[in-house]
C-alpha angles and dihedrals in degrees: 000000000000113000123211123184132180126202140171103066124135147119119312136167121249110276093029131113139240132183120211126198130203119196122185138185091214111133130242086021092190089066094061130090111214131201139185120225132179134201128194123195112285094010135101121255108274126210112229111173138342132199125199127222088262095050101259111146133208128190118212101186130046090210092082098042113139090002109069127051129188122204139159140214108202092189089062097038086235137133121195136206114199111196120194133175090023120201130201089249088063088070107121146108107281118213133191120214134184134199143171086219128080122292111272141172089226117095091214090068090070125073100182122061138174124223093250138241123244120239117191121183117194124206 
């Protein structure tokens, strides 16, 4: 069973920054495309960013443009989400997901999910 685990969430003031990490046991890690999703209460899970095995990135929501950055370190089996200039509307549970398939904004494209890490941004 492939294990996926997120870390780095917490409480931060508006305008602040947080860095999230996603570590997975998927092997070979380099073959997986990995995305970050978020879900706020009462809303559907929203795709944020995806990064391919080769490092190509795709953004799925304009709301994080110029604020969030996805990256990966294949040697550490880890994908990162750096979040800057955080806003209260960024408050959500943030999930990491991995797939052999192409990057996608649709949750159904991913077959491996972490439990999520909570990000709360205060005003």
